[in-house]
C-alpha positions in Angstrom: -24.5 41.8 58.0 -21.3 39.9 58.4 -21.4 36.8 60.6 -20.1 38.4 63.8 -22.4 41.4 63.5 -25.3 39.1 62.9 -24.4 37.1 66.1 -23.8 40.3 68.2 -27.1 41.8 67.1 -29.3 38.9 68.2 -30.3 40.4 71.7 -33.0 37.8 71.9 -30.3 34.9 71.7 -32.4 33.4 68.9 -31.5 32.7 65.3 -29.3 30.3 63.3 -26.1 31.3 61.4 -25.8 29.5 58.1 -22.2 30.2 57.0 -20.0 29.4 54.0 -17.1 27.2 54.8 -15.0 29.8 52.7 -15.5 32.6 55.3 -12.9 33.4 58.0 -15.6 33.1 60.6 -16.3 29.5 59.8 -13.3 28.5 61.9 -14.6 30.4 65.0 -18.2 29.2 64.7 -17.6 25.7 63.4 -19.3 24.2 66.4 -22.5 26.3 66.4 -23.1 27.7 63.0 -24.4 25.5 60.1 -21.3 25.4 57.8 -22.1 24.9 54.1 -20.3 24.7 50.8 -22.2 27.3 48.9 -21.6 25.6 45.6 -23.4 22.5 46.9 -27.0 23.3 46.3 -28.4 20.2 48.0 -26.2 20.7 51.1 -27.2 24.4 51.3 -30.9 23.5 51.0 -30.6 20.8 53.7 -28.8 23.3 56.0 -31.5 25.9 55.4 -34.2 23.4 56.2 -32.3 22.4 59.3 -32.1 26.1 60.4 -35.7 26.6 59.8 -36.8 23.5 61.7 -34.3 23.7 64.6 -35.9 23.7 68.0 -35.8 27.0 69.8 -33.8 25.7 72.7 -31.0 24.5 70.4 -31.1 27.8 68.5 -30.7 29.7 71.7 -27.9 27.4 73.0 -25.9 27.8 69.8 -26.5 31.5 69.6 -25.4 32.1 73.2 -22.1 30.2 72.5 -21.4 32.2 69.4 -22.1 35.4 71.3 -19.5 34.3 74.0 -17.1 33.7 71.2 -17.7 37.2 69.7 -17.4 38.9 73.1 -14.2 37.1 73.9 -12.5 37.4 70.5 -12.6 41.2 70.2 -10.1 43.8 69.2 -8.5 43.9 72.6 -7.9 40.1 72.6 -6.6 40.3 69.0 -4.2 43.1 70.0 -3.0 41.2 73.0 -2.3 38.1 71.0 -0.4 40.1 68.4 1.7 41.9 71.0 2.4 38.6 72.8 3.6 37.1 69.6 5.8 40.1 68.8 7.2 39.8 72.3 7.9 36.1 71.8 9.7 36.7 68.6 11.8 39.5 70.1 12.8 37.3 73.0 13.7 34.4 70.7 15.7 36.7 68.6 17.5 38.0 71.7 18.3 34.5 72.7 19.7 33.6 69.3 21.7 36.8 69.2 23.3 36.0 72.5 23.9 32.3 71.6 25.1 33.0 68.1 27.3 36.0 69.0 25.1 38.2 66.8 26.7 37.3 63.4 25.2 40.4 61.7 26.8 42.8 64.2 30.2 41.0 63.8 29.9 41.3 60.0 29.1 45.0 60.2 31.9 45.8 62.6 34.5 44.1 60.3 33.9 46.7 57.6 
């Protein structure tokens, strides 16, 4: 399973996510997952030991926070962020066109 599927599937809110620092999800889960460099064997071993010996309450607290992240960073939030950014770019472009007299349109009309 990928990281977000693992987190979403933990209906008992228990478990520890040990995650490579090279994954995209490492940014989102940096506070609650155990982030490792998979090429560092000693660090990986220490993180696996930490995961296996972590108290249940801490595992549960971390997993609940990661599940909130997964539920709030869904496709709808991503689409809204994307559309808001496109809108911001269009508005900025419109302001520049008004302020700059739309140089492109002027050049085309001189043909």
